[in-house]
C-alpha positions as CSV (number, residue, x, y, z in Angstrom):
1,M,12.6,-80.5,73.5
2,S,14.2,-82.5,70.7
3,E,17.6,-82.4,69.2
4,C,19.1,-79.8,66.8
5,R,18.3,-81.0,63.3
6,V,21.7,-79.7,62.1
7,C,24.3,-81.0,64.5
8,G,22.1,-83.5,66.4
9,D,24.0,-82.9,69.6
10,A,22.1,-80.3,71.6
11,K,18.5,-79.5,72.2
12,W,17.2,-77.0,69.7
13,K,16.4,-73.4,70.9
14,Y,15.5,-71.7,67.6
15,K,13.7,-72.3,64.3
16,T,14.9,-70.8,61.0
17,P,12.4,-68.3,59.5
18,C,12.8,-69.7,56.1
19,C,12.2,-73.4,56.5
20,K,11.5,-73.8,60.2
21,T,14.5,-76.1,60.7
22,R,15.3,-76.5,64.4
23,Y,18.8,-75.5,65.4
24,C,20.8,-74.7,68.6
25,T,23.5,-72.2,67.7
26,A,24.5,-69.5,65.2
27,E,27.0,-72.0,63.7
28,C,24.2,-74.5,63.2
29,Y,22.0,-71.8,61.6
30,K,24.8,-71.1,59.1
31,N,25.2,-74.8,58.4
32,H,21.5,-75.5,58.1
33,F,21.5,-74.4,54.4
34,E,23.6,-77.5,53.5
35,V,21.3,-79.8,55.5
36,C,17.9,-78.7,54.2
37,G,18.9,-77.1,50.9
38,C,16.7,-74.0,51.3
39,S,17.6,-70.6,49.9
40,G,17.4,-68.9,53.2
41,E,14.4,-66.7,52.1
42,R,11.3,-66.9,54.2
43,K,8.3,-68.1,52.3
44,E,5.3,-65.8,52.7
45,T,2.0,-67.5,53.3
46,E,-1.0,-66.5,51.3
47,E,-2.6,-65.0,54.4
48,E,0.5,-62.9,55.1
49,R,0.7,-61.7,51.5
50,Q,-3.0,-60.6,51.6
51,K,-2.4,-58.8,54.9
52,R,0.7,-57.1,53.5
53,T,-1.2,-56.1,50.3
54,L,-4.1,-54.7,52.3
55,A,-1.8,-52.7,54.6
56,I,-0.1,-51.2,51.5
57,K,-3.4,-50.3,50.0
58,E,-4.6,-48.7,53.3
59,D,-1.3,-46.7,53.5
60,V,-1.8,-45.4,49.9
61,L,-5.4,-44.4,50.6
62,R,-4.5,-42.7,53.8
63,E,-1.7,-40.8,52.1
64,R,-4.0,-39.7,49.3
65,E,-6.6,-38.4,51.8
66,V,-3.9,-36.4,53.6
67,T,-2.5,-35.1,50.4
68,D,-5.9,-34.1,49.1
69,A,-6.8,-32.4,52.3
70,L,-3.6,-30.4,52.3
71,T,-3.5,-29.4,48.7
72,V,-3.8,-25.8,47.8
73,A,-5.2,-25.0,44.4
74,S,-3.3,-22.8,42.0
75,Y,-5.8,-20.0,42.3
76,Q,-5.5,-20.1,46.1
77,L,-1.8,-20.0,45.9
78,E,-1.9,-17.1,43.5
79,S,-4.2,-15.2,45.9
80,I,-1.7,-15.7,48.7
81,T,1.4,-14.8,46.7
82,K,-0.2,-11.6,45.3
83,D,-1.5,-10.4,48.7
84,P,0.5,-7.3,49.7
85,S,0.2,-8.0,53.5
86,V,1.6,-11.5,53.1
87,R,4.4,-10.3,50.9
88,N,5.3,-7.6,53.5
89,Q,5.1,-10.0,56.5
90,L,7.3,-12.6,54.8
91,K,10.2,-10.0,54.8
92,D,10.4,-10.4,58.6
93,P,13.5,-12.7,59.4
94,R,11.8,-14.0,62.6
95,L,8.8,-15.1,60.6
96,Q,11.0,-16.7,58.0
97,S,12.9,-18.6,60.7
98,L,9.7,-19.8,62.3
99,I,8.3,-21.1,59.0
100,K,11.6,-22.9,58.3
101,A,11.5,-24.5,61.8
102,I,7.9,-25.7,61.2
103,D,8.8,-27.0,57.8
104,G,11.8,-28.9,59.2
105,N,9.9,-30.5,62.0
106,L,8.9,-34.2,61.7
107,D,5.5,-33.4,63.2
108,R,4.7,-30.2,61.3
109,E,1.1,-30.1,62.5
110,S,2.1,-30.0,66.1
111,A,4.9,-27.5,65.4
112,L,2.4,-25.3,63.6
113,D,-0.1,-25.4,66.4
114,A,2.7,-24.6,68.9
115,A,3.8,-21.6,66.8
116,V,0.3,-20.3,66.6
117,E,-0.2,-20.7,70.3
118,A,3.2,-19.1,71.3
119,T,3.6,-16.3,68.8
120,P,0.9,-13.7,68.4
121,E,2.5,-12.3,65.2
122,F,2.6,-15.8,63.6
123,A,-1.0,-16.4,64.7
124,A,-2.1,-13.2,62.9
125,F,-0.1,-14.3,59.8
126,Y,-1.6,-17.8,60.0
127,N,-5.2,-16.4,60.3
128,H,-4.7,-14.1,57.4
129,I,-3.5,-17.0,55.2
130,A,-6.5,-19.0,56.3
131,H,-8.8,-16.1,55.5
132,L,-7.3,-15.8,52.0
133,L,-7.8,-19.6,51.4
134,L,-11.4,-19.5,52.6
135,A,-12.1,-16.4,50.5
136,T,-10.8,-18.1,47.4
137,D,-12.2,-21.5,48.2
138,R,-13.9,-21.6,44.8
139,P,-12.8,-19.9,41.7
140,A,-15.1,-17.0,40.7
141,K,-17.6,-18.1,38.1
142,R,-17.0,-16.5,34.8
143,R,-19.8,-14.8,33.1
144,R,-21.0,-16.7,30.1
145,A,-20.7,-14.6,26.9
146,D,-24.0,-13.2,25.7
147,P,-25.5,-15.1,22.8
148,P,-25.0,-13.5,19.4
149,Q,-27.7,-10.9,18.6
150,A,-29.6,-11.2,15.4
151,S,-27.5,-8.9,13.3
152,G,-28.2,-10.4,9.9
153,I,-24.7,-12.0,9.9
154,D,-24.4,-15.7,9.8
155,V,-22.6,-16.7,13.0
156,V,-21.0,-19.8,11.5
157,S,-19.7,-18.3,8.2
158,G,-19.5,-14.7,9.3
159,T,-21.2,-13.5,6.1
160,A,-24.4,-11.6,5.5
161,P,-27.2,-13.7,4.0
162,T,-28.0,-13.1,0.4
163,D,-31.5,-12.3,-0.7
164,H,-33.0,-14.6,-3.2
165,I,-35.3,-13.1,-5.8
């Protein structure tokens, strides 16, 4: 090992993350800014920047996939909120407490699975919600209005045609 680049007295044990200056003690680390003139900020290499950018993009994509998979459409939510059975079951304080506990858990999916496994009433509630979501998976197709019948009235202007003599 060679000498500390800051004090020159001792063998170096460490390298600064910013400029890779070799130093031996915390005191030398603090003083190295005067010796090398660096700002103290670590310079990111192009490879590190690319890896960091890729990791961020992957996190965003993963988050979007999870969000899309767990999103309930407004018509599905309406189906749940208007269901009399769901409304009645949600009056139960034990069910309210269980839902709050699941929602407050860091690992909601595991908490949900545990609640379904351990509580038959919650399992029935959960299955009913799942049934409602599957039953309303797609909005009902609306019937297309029948085309206007030939009534002698101009559909665009709303007037009857005039006979020309």
